[in-house]
C-alpha positions as a Markdown table, in Angstrom:
| # | Residue | x | y | z |
|---|---|---|---|---|
| 1 | Met | 0.0 | 0.0 | 0.0 |
| 2 | Ser | 1.1 | 3.6 | -0.7 |
| 3 | Phe | 0.1 | 6.9 | 0.7 |
| 4 | Thr | -2.0 | 7.6 | -2.4 |
| 5 | Asn | -4.3 | 4.8 | -1.4 |
| 6 | Leu | -5.1 | 6.5 | 1.9 |
| 7 | Gly | -7.1 | 9.4 | 0.4 |
| 8 | Leu | -4.6 | 12.1 | 1.3 |
| 9 | Arg | -4.6 | 15.4 | -0.6 |
| 10 | Ala | -1.9 | 16.2 | -3.1 |
| 11 | Glu | -0.3 | 18.9 | -0.8 |
| 12 | Leu | 0.2 | 16.3 | 1.9 |
| 13 | Leu | 1.5 | 13.7 | -0.5 |
| 14 | Gly | 4.1 | 16.2 | -1.8 |
| 15 | Gln | 5.2 | 17.0 | 1.8 |
| 16 | Ile | 5.5 | 13.3 | 2.6 |
| 17 | Ala | 7.6 | 12.7 | -0.5 |
| 18 | Arg | 9.9 | 15.6 | 0.5 |
| 19 | Gln | 10.4 | 13.9 | 3.8 |
| 20 | Gly | 11.6 | 10.8 | 2.1 |
| 21 | Phe | 8.8 | 8.5 | 3.2 |
| 22 | Leu | 7.9 | 6.0 | 0.4 |
| 23 | Arg | 5.1 | 3.9 | 2.0 |
| 24 | Pro | 3.0 | 4.1 | 5.2 |
| 25 | Thr | 3.9 | 2.1 | 8.3 |
| 26 | Pro | 1.4 | -0.6 | 9.5 |
| 27 | Ile | 0.0 | 1.8 | 12.2 |
| 28 | Gln | -0.4 | 4.5 | 9.6 |
| 29 | Ser | -2.1 | 2.3 | 7.0 |
| 30 | Arg | -4.6 | 1.0 | 9.6 |
| 31 | Ala | -5.2 | 4.1 | 11.7 |
| 32 | Ile | -5.6 | 6.8 | 9.0 |
| 33 | Pro | -8.8 | 5.3 | 7.5 |
| 34 | Val | -10.4 | 5.0 | 10.9 |
| 35 | Val | -9.6 | 8.7 | 11.7 |
| 36 | Phe | -11.1 | 9.7 | 8.3 |
| 37 | Ala | -14.3 | 7.7 | 9.2 |
| 38 | Gly | -14.9 | 10.1 | 12.1 |
| 39 | Gly | -15.0 | 7.5 | 14.9 |
| 40 | Asp | -13.0 | 7.2 | 18.1 |
| 41 | Leu | -9.8 | 5.2 | 18.0 |
| 42 | Leu | -7.8 | 3.2 | 20.6 |
| 43 | Ala | -4.5 | 2.4 | 19.0 |
| 44 | Lys | -1.6 | 0.4 | 20.3 |
| 45 | Ala | 1.8 | 0.2 | 18.5 |
| 46 | Gln | 5.5 | -0.1 | 19.2 |
| 47 | Thr | 7.4 | 3.0 | 19.8 |
| 48 | Gly | 9.1 | 4.5 | 16.7 |
| 49 | Thr | 6.5 | 3.1 | 14.2 |
| 50 | Gly | 5.2 | 6.5 | 13.0 |
| 51 | Lys | 2.3 | 7.1 | 15.3 |
| 52 | Thr | 2.6 | 10.9 | 15.1 |
| 53 | Ala | 1.9 | 10.9 | 11.3 |
| 54 | Ala | -0.9 | 8.4 | 11.8 |
| 55 | Phe | -3.0 | 11.1 | 13.5 |
| 56 | Ala | -1.4 | 14.3 | 12.2 |
| 57 | Leu | -2.0 | 13.6 | 8.5 |
| 58 | Pro | -5.7 | 12.9 | 8.6 |
| 59 | Leu | -6.2 | 15.5 | 11.3 |
| 60 | Val | -4.9 | 18.5 | 9.3 |
| 61 | Gln | -6.8 | 17.4 | 6.2 |
| 62 | Met | -10.1 | 17.1 | 8.0 |
| 63 | Leu | -9.6 | 20.6 | 9.5 |
| 64 | Ala | -8.6 | 22.1 | 6.2 |
| 65 | Glu | -11.7 | 20.7 | 4.4 |
| 66 | Lys | -14.0 | 22.2 | 7.1 |
| 67 | Pro | -13.2 | 25.9 | 7.6 |
| 68 | Pro | -14.0 | 27.5 | 10.9 |
| 69 | Ala | -17.5 | 29.0 | 11.3 |
| 70 | Ala | -16.3 | 32.1 | 13.2 |
| 71 | Lys | -13.8 | 34.7 | 12.0 |
| 72 | Gln | -11.7 | 34.5 | 15.1 |
| 73 | Arg | -9.6 | 31.3 | 15.0 |
| 74 | Ala | -10.1 | 29.1 | 18.1 |
| 75 | Pro | -8.4 | 25.7 | 18.6 |
| 76 | Arg | -10.3 | 22.9 | 16.8 |
| 77 | Ala | -7.8 | 20.2 | 17.5 |
| 78 | Leu | -6.0 | 19.4 | 20.8 |
| 79 | Val | -3.1 | 17.1 | 21.2 |
| 80 | Leu | -2.1 | 16.2 | 24.7 |
| 81 | Val | 1.5 | 14.9 | 25.3 |
| 82 | Pro | 3.5 | 13.9 | 28.4 |
| 83 | Thr | 6.7 | 15.9 | 27.9 |
| 84 | Arg | 8.0 | 19.1 | 26.5 |
| 85 | Glu | 10.3 | 17.3 | 24.0 |
| 86 | Leu | 7.4 | 15.3 | 22.6 |
| 87 | Ala | 5.3 | 18.5 | 22.4 |
| 88 | Ala | 8.1 | 20.1 | 20.3 |
| 89 | Gln | 8.3 | 17.1 | 18.0 |
| 90 | Val | 4.5 | 16.8 | 17.5 |
| 91 | Ser | 4.2 | 20.5 | 17.0 |
| 92 | Gln | 6.8 | 20.5 | 14.3 |
| 93 | Gln | 5.0 | 17.7 | 12.5 |
| 94 | Met | 1.8 | 19.7 | 12.7 |
| 95 | Gln | 3.4 | 22.8 | 11.4 |
| 96 | Thr | 5.0 | 20.9 | 8.5 |
| 97 | Tyr | 1.7 | 19.3 | 7.4 |
| 98 | Gly | -0.6 | 22.1 | 8.4 |
| 99 | Arg | 1.4 | 24.9 | 6.7 |
| 100 | Cys | 0.7 | 23.6 | 3.2 |
| 101 | Leu | -3.0 | 23.6 | 4.0 |
| 102 | Gly | -3.2 | 27.1 | 5.6 |
| 103 | Leu | -3.5 | 25.9 | 9.2 |
| 104 | Arg | -1.9 | 27.4 | 12.2 |
| 105 | Ser | -0.6 | 25.5 | 15.2 |
| 106 | Thr | 1.2 | 26.2 | 18.4 |
| 107 | Met | 2.6 | 24.4 | 21.4 |
| 108 | Leu | 2.0 | 25.0 | 25.1 |
| 109 | Tyr | 4.3 | 23.7 | 27.9 |
| 110 | Gly | 5.8 | 24.8 | 31.1 |
| 111 | Gly | 9.2 | 26.1 | 31.9 |
| 112 | Val | 9.0 | 29.1 | 29.5 |
| 113 | Asn | 7.3 | 32.5 | 29.7 |
| 114 | Ile | 3.6 | 32.1 | 29.5 |
| 115 | Gln | 3.0 | 35.6 | 28.1 |
| 116 | Ala | 4.5 | 34.7 | 24.7 |
| 117 | Gln | 2.1 | 31.7 | 24.5 |
| 118 | Ile | -0.9 | 34.0 | 25.3 |
| 119 | Glu | 0.1 | 36.3 | 22.5 |
| 120 | Arg | 0.2 | 33.5 | 20.0 |
| 121 | Leu | -3.2 | 32.2 | 21.2 |
| 122 | His | -4.7 | 35.7 | 20.8 |
| 123 | Arg | -3.5 | 35.8 | 17.1 |
| 124 | Gly | -5.6 | 32.6 | 16.5 |
| 125 | Val | -4.6 | 29.0 | 16.0 |
| 126 | Asp | -6.3 | 25.9 | 14.7 |
| 127 | Ile | -4.2 | 23.2 | 16.4 |
| 128 | Val | -2.8 | 23.2 | 19.9 |
| 129 | Val | -0.1 | 20.7 | 21.1 |
| 130 | Ala | 0.2 | 20.9 | 24.9 |
| 131 | Thr | 1.2 | 19.2 | 28.1 |
| 132 | Pro | -1.7 | 18.9 | 30.6 |
| 133 | Gly | -0.3 | 21.1 | 33.3 |
| 134 | Arg | 0.4 | 24.2 | 31.2 |
| 135 | Leu | -2.9 | 23.8 | 29.3 |
| 136 | Leu | -4.8 | 23.9 | 32.5 |
| 137 | Asp | -3.0 | 27.1 | 33.5 |
| 138 | His | -4.3 | 28.7 | 30.3 |
| 139 | Ala | -7.8 | 27.4 | 30.8 |
| 140 | Glu | -8.0 | 28.7 | 34.3 |
| 141 | Arg | -6.7 | 32.1 | 33.3 |
| 142 | Gly | -9.2 | 32.2 | 30.5 |
| 143 | Thr | -6.5 | 32.7 | 27.8 |
| 144 | Ile | -7.6 | 29.7 | 25.8 |
| 145 | Ser | -11.1 | 28.6 | 24.7 |
| 146 | Leu | -11.6 | 24.8 | 24.2 |
| 147 | Asn | -15.3 | 24.8 | 23.5 |
| 148 | Arg | -14.7 | 24.5 | 19.8 |
| 149 | Val | -12.4 | 21.5 | 19.9 |
| 150 | Glu | -13.5 | 18.8 | 17.4 |
| 151 | Ile | -10.7 | 16.3 | 17.7 |
| 152 | Leu | -8.8 | 15.3 | 20.9 |
| 153 | Val | -5.6 | 13.3 | 20.6 |
| 154 | Leu | -3.9 | 11.6 | 23.6 |
| 155 | Asp | -0.4 | 10.7 | 22.4 |
| 156 | Glu | 1.8 | 8.4 | 24.6 |
| 157 | Ala | -1.2 | 8.0 | 26.9 |
| 158 | Asp | 0.6 | 5.4 | 29.0 |
| 159 | Arg | 3.5 | 7.7 | 29.7 |
| 160 | Met | 1.1 | 10.5 | 30.8 |
| 161 | Leu | -0.5 | 8.1 | 33.3 |
| 162 | Asp | 3.0 | 7.0 | 34.5 |
| 163 | Leu | 3.7 | 10.7 | 35.2 |
| 164 | Gly | 0.5 | 11.1 | 37.2 |
| 165 | Phe | -1.4 | 13.2 | 34.7 |
| 166 | Ile | -4.7 | 11.3 | 34.9 |
| 167 | Asp | -6.4 | 13.9 | 37.0 |
| 168 | Asp | -5.2 | 16.7 | 34.8 |
| 169 | Ile | -6.4 | 14.9 | 31.7 |
| 170 | Leu | -9.9 | 14.5 | 33.2 |
| 171 | Lys | -9.9 | 18.2 | 34.2 |
| 172 | Val | -9.0 | 19.1 | 30.6 |
| 173 | Ala | -11.9 | 16.9 | 29.3 |
| 174 | Glu | -14.3 | 19.1 | 31.3 |
| 175 | Tyr | -13.4 | 22.1 | 29.2 |
| 176 | Leu | -14.1 | 20.2 | 25.9 |
| 177 | Pro | -17.4 | 19.7 | 24.1 |
| 178 | Ala | -19.1 | 16.4 | 24.8 |
| 179 | Thr | -19.4 | 15.7 | 21.1 |
| 180 | Arg | -16.0 | 15.2 | 19.7 |
| 181 | Gln | -13.7 | 12.7 | 18.1 |
| 182 | Thr | -11.1 | 11.2 | 20.5 |
| 183 | Leu | -8.0 | 9.4 | 19.5 |
| 184 | Leu | -5.9 | 7.5 | 22.1 |
| 185 | Phe | -2.4 | 6.2 | 21.2 |
| 186 | Ser | -0.4 | 4.1 | 23.6 |
| 187 | Ala | 2.5 | 1.7 | 23.5 |
| 188 | Thr | 0.9 | -0.6 | 26.1 |
| 189 | Tyr | -2.6 | -1.6 | 27.1 |
| 190 | Ser | -2.5 | -1.5 | 30.9 |
| 191 | Ala | -5.5 | -1.5 | 33.2 |
| 192 | Asn | -5.3 | 2.3 | 33.7 |
| 193 | Ile | -5.3 | 2.8 | 29.9 |
| 194 | Lys | -8.4 | 0.7 | 29.6 |
| 195 | Lys | -10.0 | 2.7 | 32.4 |
| 196 | Leu | -9.1 | 6.0 | 30.8 |
| 197 | Ala | -10.4 | 4.9 | 27.4 |
| 198 | Ala | -13.7 | 3.9 | 29.0 |
| 199 | Glu | -14.1 | 7.4 | 30.4 |
| 200 | Leu | -13.1 | 9.4 | 27.3 |
| 201 | Leu | -13.8 | 7.3 | 24.3 |
| 202 | His | -17.2 | 6.3 | 22.8 |
| 203 | Gln | -17.3 | 2.9 | 21.2 |
| 204 | Pro | -13.7 | 3.2 | 19.9 |
| 205 | Gln | -12.3 | 1.0 | 17.1 |
| 206 | Arg | -9.2 | -0.8 | 18.3 |
| 207 | Val | -6.1 | -1.0 | 16.2 |
| 208 | Glu | -3.2 | -3.0 | 17.4 |
| 209 | Val | 0.1 | -3.3 | 15.5 |
| 210 | Ala | 2.8 | -5.4 | 17.2 |
| 211 | Gly | 5.9 | -7.1 | 15.9 |
| 212 | Lys | 7.4 | -10.4 | 17.0 |
| 213 | Thr | 8.7 | -8.8 | 20.1 |
| 214 | Leu | 7.7 | -5.8 | 22.2 |
| 215 | Ala | 10.8 | -3.9 | 21.1 |
| 216 | Ala | 11.2 | -2.9 | 17.5 |
| 217 | Asp | 12.4 | -5.8 | 15.4 |
| 218 | Glu | 15.1 | -3.8 | 13.6 |
| 219 | Val | 17.0 | -3.1 | 16.8 |
| 220 | Thr | 19.9 | -5.4 | 17.7 |
| 221 | Gln | 20.1 | -5.7 | 21.5 |
| 222 | Gln | 23.4 | -6.5 | 23.3 |
| 223 | Val | 24.4 | -6.8 | 26.9 |
| 224 | Tyr | 27.9 | -6.3 | 28.4 |
| 225 | Ala | 28.7 | -7.5 | 31.9 |
| 226 | Val | 30.5 | -4.5 | 33.4 |
| 227 | Glu | 30.9 | -3.6 | 37.0 |
| 228 | Arg | 30.1 | 0.0 | 38.1 |
| 229 | Ser | 33.7 | 1.0 | 38.6 |
| 230 | Arg | 34.5 | 0.1 | 35.0 |
| 231 | Lys | 31.5 | 1.4 | 33.1 |
| 232 | Arg | 33.0 | 4.8 | 32.3 |
| 233 | Asp | 36.1 | 3.2 | 30.9 |
| 234 | Val | 34.1 | 0.7 | 28.8 |
| 235 | Leu | 31.8 | 3.5 | 27.5 |
| 236 | Ser | 34.8 | 5.6 | 26.4 |
| 237 | His | 36.4 | 2.6 | 24.7 |
| 238 | Leu | 33.2 | 1.8 | 22.8 |
| 239 | Leu | 32.8 | 5.4 | 21.6 |
| 240 | Arg | 36.4 | 5.6 | 20.5 |
| 241 | Lys | 36.4 | 2.2 | 18.8 |
| 242 | Asn | 33.1 | 2.5 | 16.8 |
| 243 | Asp | 32.6 | 5.2 | 14.2 |
| 244 | Trp | 29.1 | 6.2 | 15.4 |
| 245 | Pro | 28.2 | 9.7 | 14.3 |
| 246 | Gln | 25.7 | 10.1 | 17.1 |
| 247 | Val | 25.0 | 8.1 | 20.3 |
| 248 | Leu | 22.3 | 8.5 | 22.9 |
| 249 | Val | 23.4 | 7.4 | 26.4 |
| 250 | Phe | 20.8 | 6.9 | 29.1 |
| 251 | Thr | 21.3 | 7.2 | 32.9 |
| 252 | Arg | 18.8 | 6.7 | 35.7 |
| 253 | Thr | 19.4 | 10.0 | 37.6 |
| 254 | Arg | 20.2 | 13.6 | 36.8 |
| 255 | Tyr | 23.3 | 13.5 | 38.9 |
| 256 | Ser | 24.6 | 10.5 | 36.9 |
| 257 | Ala | 23.9 | 12.3 | 33.7 |
| 258 | Asp | 25.9 | 15.4 | 34.7 |
| 259 | Lys | 28.8 | 13.4 | 36.2 |
| 260 | Leu | 29.1 | 11.1 | 33.1 |
| 261 | Thr | 29.0 | 14.1 | 30.8 |
| 262 | Ala | 31.8 | 15.8 | 32.6 |
| 263 | Glu | 33.9 | 12.6 | 32.5 |
| 264 | Leu | 33.3 | 12.1 | 28.7 |
| 265 | Gln | 34.2 | 15.7 | 28.0 |
| 266 | Phe | 37.4 | 15.2 | 30.0 |
| 267 | Asp | 38.1 | 12.2 | 27.9 |
| 268 | Gly | 38.0 | 14.4 | 24.8 |
| 269 | Leu | 34.5 | 13.3 | 23.7 |
| 270 | Gln | 31.9 | 15.8 | 22.6 |
| 271 | Ala | 29.0 | 15.3 | 25.0 |
| 272 | Ala | 26.1 | 17.2 | 26.7 |
| 273 | Ala | 23.5 | 16.3 | 29.3 |
| 274 | Leu | 19.7 | 16.5 | 29.0 |
| 275 | His | 17.4 | 16.1 | 32.0 |
| 276 | Ser | 14.5 | 17.8 | 33.7 |
| 277 | Asn | 16.7 | 20.0 | 35.9 |
| 278 | Lys | 18.0 | 21.9 | 32.9 |
| 279 | Ser | 16.3 | 25.1 | 31.7 |
| 280 | Gln | 13.9 | 24.7 | 28.8 |
| 281 | Ser | 16.0 | 27.0 | 26.6 |
| 282 | Leu | 19.1 | 24.9 | 27.3 |
| 283 | Arg | 17.2 | 21.6 | 26.6 |
| 284 | Thr | 15.9 | 23.0 | 23.3 |
| 285 | Arg | 19.3 | 24.1 | 22.3 |
| 286 | Thr | 21.0 | 20.8 | 23.2 |
| 287 | Leu | 18.3 | 18.8 | 21.3 |
| 288 | Thr | 18.7 | 21.1 | 18.3 |
| 289 | Glu | 22.5 | 20.6 | 18.2 |
| 290 | Phe | 22.1 | 16.8 | 18.6 |
| 291 | Lys | 19.5 | 16.6 | 15.8 |
| 292 | Arg | 21.8 | 18.7 | 13.5 |
| 293 | Gly | 24.7 | 16.4 | 14.1 |
| 294 | Glu | 26.7 | 19.1 | 15.9 |
| 295 | Leu | 26.8 | 17.0 | 19.1 |
| 296 | Arg | 28.0 | 13.4 | 19.0 |
| 297 | Val | 27.0 | 12.1 | 22.5 |
| 298 | Leu | 23.8 | 13.0 | 24.3 |
| 299 | Val | 23.6 | 11.8 | 27.9 |
| 300 | Ala | 20.0 | 11.9 | 29.1 |
| 301 | Thr | 17.6 | 10.6 | 31.6 |
| 302 | Asp | 14.2 | 9.0 | 30.7 |
| 303 | Val | 13.0 | 12.5 | 29.8 |
| 304 | Ala | 14.3 | 11.7 | 26.3 |
| 305 | Ala | 13.0 | 8.1 | 26.3 |
| 306 | Arg | 10.0 | 9.4 | 24.4 |
| 307 | Gly | 9.5 | 12.4 | 22.1 |
| 308 | Leu | 13.0 | 12.3 | 20.7 |
| 309 | Asp | 12.9 | 11.6 | 17.0 |
| 310 | Ile | 16.4 | 11.5 | 15.5 |
| 311 | Gln | 16.6 | 10.2 | 11.9 |
| 312 | Ser | 19.1 | 7.4 | 11.5 |
| 313 | Leu | 20.3 | 7.4 | 15.1 |
| 314 | Pro | 22.6 | 4.4 | 15.0 |
| 315 | Cys | 23.1 | 3.5 | 18.6 |
| 316 | Val | 21.5 | 3.8 | 22.1 |
| 317 | Ile | 23.6 | 2.8 | 25.2 |
| 318 | Asn | 22.0 | 2.1 | 28.5 |
| 319 | Tyr | 24.7 | 3.2 | 30.9 |
| 320 | Glu | 22.3 | 2.3 | 33.7 |
| 321 | Leu | 19.3 | 0.1 | 33.4 |
| 322 | Pro | 15.9 | 1.8 | 34.1 |
| 323 | Gln | 14.0 | 1.1 | 37.2 |
| 324 | Val | 10.9 | 0.1 | 35.3 |
| 325 | Ala | 11.3 | -2.5 | 32.6 |
| 326 | Glu | 8.8 | -0.8 | 30.2 |
| 327 | Asp | 11.1 | 2.2 | 30.0 |
| 328 | Tyr | 13.8 | 0.0 | 28.5 |
| 329 | Val | 11.5 | -0.5 | 25.5 |
| 330 | His | 11.0 | 3.2 | 25.1 |
| 331 | Arg | 14.7 | 3.9 | 25.4 |
| 332 | Ile | 15.8 | 1.6 | 22.7 |
| 333 | Gly | 12.9 | 2.8 | 20.6 |
| 334 | Arg | 14.9 | 6.0 | 19.8 |
| 335 | Thr | 17.0 | 3.9 | 17.4 |
| 336 | Gly | 15.7 | 1.7 | 14.6 |
| 337 | Arg | 12.8 | 4.0 | 13.8 |
| 338 | Ala | 10.5 | 3.8 | 10.8 |
| 339 | Gly | 12.1 | 0.6 | 9.5 |
| 340 | Ala | 15.8 | 1.6 | 9.9 |
| 341 | Ser | 18.2 | -0.6 | 11.7 |
| 342 | Gly | 19.6 | 0.2 | 15.1 |
| 343 | Leu | 21.8 | -1.0 | 17.9 |
| 344 | Ala | 21.0 | -1.0 | 21.6 |
| 345 | Ile | 23.8 | -1.7 | 24.1 |
| 346 | Ser | 23.3 | -2.2 | 27.9 |
| 347 | Leu | 26.2 | -2.1 | 30.4 |
| 348 | Val | 25.0 | -4.2 | 33.3 |
| 349 | Gly | 26.6 | -4.6 | 36.7 |
| 350 | Ser | 26.0 | -7.4 | 39.1 |
| 351 | Thr | 23.6 | -5.2 | 41.2 |
| 352 | Glu | 21.5 | -4.6 | 38.1 |
| 353 | Leu | 20.9 | -8.3 | 37.2 |
| 354 | Pro | 17.3 | -8.3 | 38.7 |
| 355 | Arg | 16.4 | -5.4 | 36.4 |
| 356 | Leu | 17.8 | -7.3 | 33.5 |
| 357 | Thr | 15.8 | -10.3 | 34.4 |
| 358 | Ala | 12.6 | -8.1 | 34.5 |
| 359 | Ile | 13.4 | -6.7 | 31.1 |
| 360 | Glu | 13.9 | -10.1 | 29.5 |
| 361 | Lys | 10.7 | -11.3 | 31.2 |
| 362 | Leu | 8.8 | -8.4 | 29.6 |
| 363 | Leu | 10.4 | -9.0 | 26.2 |
| 364 | Lys | 9.9 | -12.8 | 26.5 |
| 365 | Ser | 13.3 | -13.4 | 25.2 |
| 366 | Ala | 16.9 | -13.4 | 26.5 |
| 367 | Leu | 19.2 | -10.6 | 25.3 |
| 368 | Thr | 22.5 | -11.4 | 23.6 |
| 369 | Arg | 25.5 | -11.4 | 25.9 |
| 370 | Glu | 28.7 | -10.0 | 24.5 |
| 371 | Thr | 32.3 | -9.8 | 25.7 |
| 372 | Leu | 34.9 | -7.1 | 25.5 |
| 373 | Glu | 37.9 | -9.1 | 24.5 |
| 374 | Asp | 39.7 | -6.1 | 23.0 |
| 375 | Met | 39.0 | -3.9 | 26.0 |
| 376 | Pro | 42.4 | -2.6 | 27.3 |
| 377 | Gln | 43.2 | -4.0 | 30.7 |
| 378 | Ile | 45.3 | -0.9 | 31.8 |
| 379 | Pro | 43.8 | 1.7 | 34.0 |
| 380 | Met | 42.3 | 4.8 | 32.3 |
| 381 | Lys | 43.2 | 8.2 | 33.7 |
| 382 | Arg | 41.0 | 11.2 | 33.2 |
| 383 | Gly | 41.5 | 12.6 | 29.7 |
| 384 | Thr | 43.9 | 9.9 | 28.4 |
| 385 | Ile | 44.7 | 6.2 | 28.8 |
| 386 | Ala | 47.5 | 5.5 | 31.2 |
| 387 | Lys | 50.6 | 4.0 | 29.5 |
| 388 | Ala | 52.0 | 0.8 | 30.9 |
| 389 | Arg | 55.3 | 1.2 | 32.7 |
| 390 | Thr | 58.3 | -0.4 | 30.9 |
| 391 | Arg | 61.8 | -1.1 | 32.3 |
| 392 | Lys | 65.0 | -0.5 | 30.3 |
| 393 | Pro | 66.9 | -3.7 | 29.4 |
| 394 | Gly | 69.3 | -4.7 | 32.1 |
| 395 | Ala | 67.8 | -2.5 | 34.7 |
| 396 | Ser | 67.9 | -3.9 | 38.2 |
| 397 | Lys | 64.6 | -4.7 | 39.9 |
| 398 | Ala | 66.1 | -3.8 | 43.3 |
| 399 | Lys | 65.0 | -0.6 | 44.8 |
| 400 | Lys | 67.7 | 2.1 | 44.9 |
| 401 | Thr | 68.7 | 3.3 | 48.3 |
| 402 | Val | 69.4 | 7.0 | 48.8 |
| 403 | Glu | 71.7 | 8.0 | 51.6 |
| 404 | Lys | 70.1 | 10.7 | 53.7 |
| 405 | Ala | 72.1 | 13.3 | 55.5 |
| 406 | Pro | 72.2 | 12.9 | 59.2 |
| 407 | Lys | 69.8 | 15.2 | 61.0 |
| 408 | Glu | 71.2 | 17.9 | 63.2 |
| 409 | Pro | 70.7 | 17.3 | 66.9 |
| 410 | Thr | 67.9 | 19.3 | 68.2 |
| 411 | Lys | 68.1 | 21.2 | 71.4 |
| 412 | Pro | 65.9 | 20.0 | 74.2 |
| 413 | Lys | 62.9 | 22.0 | 74.8 |
| 414 | Arg | 63.0 | 24.4 | 77.7 |
| 415 | Thr | 60.3 | 24.1 | 80.2 |
| 416 | Gln | 59.1 | 27.4 | 81.5 |
| 417 | Lys | 58.7 | 27.4 | 85.3 |
| 418 | Ser | 57.3 | 29.9 | 87.5 |
| 419 | Gln | 59.4 | 32.0 | 89.9 |
| 420 | Lys | 58.1 | 30.0 | 92.9 |
| 421 | Arg | 58.9 | 26.7 | 91.4 |
| 422 | Arg | 62.5 | 27.8 | 90.6 |
| 423 | Thr | 63.0 | 29.0 | 94.2 |
| 424 | Leu | 61.9 | 25.7 | 95.6 |
| 425 | Ala | 64.1 | 23.8 | 93.3 |
| 426 | Ala | 67.1 | 25.9 | 94.3 |
| 427 | Lys | 66.5 | 25.3 | 98.0 |
| 428 | Lys | 66.4 | 21.5 | 97.5 |
| 429 | Ala | 69.6 | 21.6 | 95.6 |
| 430 | Ala | 71.6 | 23.7 | 98.2 |
| 431 | Pro | 74.1 | 21.8 | 100.6 |
| 432 | Gln | 73.0 | 21.2 | 104.2 |
| 433 | Thr | 76.4 | 22.1 | 106.0 |
| 434 | Ala | 75.5 | 25.3 | 107.8 |
| 435 | Val | 75.9 | 25.4 | 111.7 |
| 436 | Lys | 72.8 | 25.9 | 113.6 |
| 437 | Thr | 72.7 | 29.0 | 115.7 |
| 438 | Gly | 70.3 | 30.5 | 118.3 |
| 439 | Arg | 68.7 | 33.8 | 118.5 |
| 440 | Arg | 71.7 | 35.5 | 120.0 |
| 441 | Gly | 74.3 | 33.8 | 117.9 |
| 442 | Ala | 76.5 | 30.7 | 118.3 |
| 443 | Arg | 77.4 | 29.3 | 121.8 |
| 444 | Ser | 81.1 | 29.5 | 123.0 |
| 445 | Thr | 82.9 | 26.4 | 124.1 |
């Protein structure tokens, strides 16, 4: 099947061709007709299978074919996402497809000045991509009107529930019209997802696209047994040995991300950190540099496990395994996207074996164990690899003895005594030879 068989307009087909996409992915070919039909959709697919285009393409075409009734543009489509990075990615796709059809879109998320967002909303938009918290801020301020929303999209719904956004999602739904089309996309079908779908969706059509395994089939997964004290050395060795143009490295904590980034920079590797403790402007700049290929190594927490779409990202390295097994699937889903091949490497210490077991149980398959036979066994210093010590031929192994000059005798320390103590000491030392006399002098014999 090709995109022309999905009923898309010529403007969208031209934009798809310019992006280099030749044929739709399975989730796109199955979801797009359902969206065009106007019914609710509950879709499940692996991460990195083109879910964004599966709702973005039909959404912009449906809005373009039905101009707004009022002159003042108010949002007619709302896309809720869990993270700022995913909001930026989806918003970019919406702008790419919507611009050729005369539609306006904007993104709303926290961490930036809200006044600039208010000004864009006042100018009028057709599509809003937002995180739940910042959208509620606008709704409570009265700076956005949601009573004309025709299509609601919940992207990465399982991640939003993991982050505790279920109450915010339900509050947002109170601002929306009761009659609308709702599309829910998720990588998993948990009990909470089914409960959320029962509350927001009306007789949805279910679309499920899954490969042989939970993770993308195009991703080669490898495990290296490495103790914590050697992980930094092994990572630097792998980055130097392999000619990867870009590598995404995952850590569990923000502290680990900053520490590892500083160590890699000291080793002469171009690296930067990305996590929730960074300012939004710095996060945006770092992602832009990484997407442009100006940055080779990006060290990130799970904030980048979803919403980071890098074309032809060759390798993802788990410096530390995630606490939750499902996050492993989303991490390695950053490589091997849209049919491309990818490599996922995990450095696993002895204390992380229970997490590895949980991941393999989730995937229902054992991961390939690899060995580092060519890994140098010499210690690595900061910045450079320490050179092994070599002795000159004929050199004696005995330690050389160096004669030290004799120390000068030190004078004994004087003890300071009070005047009274010195007087008593002098009396004791005086000889007892004096003749005893009376009051009137000595007696005559």
